[in-house]
C-alpha positions, 0 to 999 in steps of 0.5 A: 449934833448940837443943843442949846440950853438957857437958864430960866431961873432956880434949877430950870433950863429951857432947851432947843434940840438940834432938830428944833424941838423945845422943852424944859429940864428942871433939877427941881422936878422932884422937889416942886409942884412948880417944876417946868420939866423932867430932871436931866436923869429922867431925860436920859432914861427917856432917851434910852427908852426911845432909842431901844423902842425905835429899834425894836419896832423897826426890826419887828416891822422889817421881820414882817411881824404884825406889831400893833403897839409897843410900850416900854417900861424902864426902872433905874437904880442910882448910886447912893453917893455923888455922882448919883449915876445909874447903876442898873436899868431894867427895860420891859417891853410890852409888845402887842400884835397879831401872831407875833413870834417870841423868837423874833421879839427876843431877837429884836430886843437883843439886836437893839441892846447889842448892836443898834441902840447907841444910848444903851451901848454908851450906858453899858460901856460906862458901867451901867448894868442893863437887863431886858424882859418882854411880854407878848400881847395877842390882839385880834 
């Protein structure tokens, strides 16, 4: 896998991903209304959310669960000293569907966390404490 970045001024860089997608990452995102994109740490959190969400929905679909929607909310804490690494991340899943089984949703989240989500496993091996919770939302 490869990615390239090009400095576009101040704290901003444009990027092109291995799969050809482009965007911006901006270290000034919190500091400026003119920011061009999220901060690198925000992108890491988005990557973690995407990784685990992909796993959970796929596992539930394979288990023949009628998933209609899945939202993931992540909240992270960072060290107060440099480097300001993530120290804790909480991932909350809101899974909507028809007659979803609590045990299947719990199992899907656990499998993602312990076996499949490379981003989660990498962050945990680096010392980040990751916790999970979920809600089931019945739809008609």
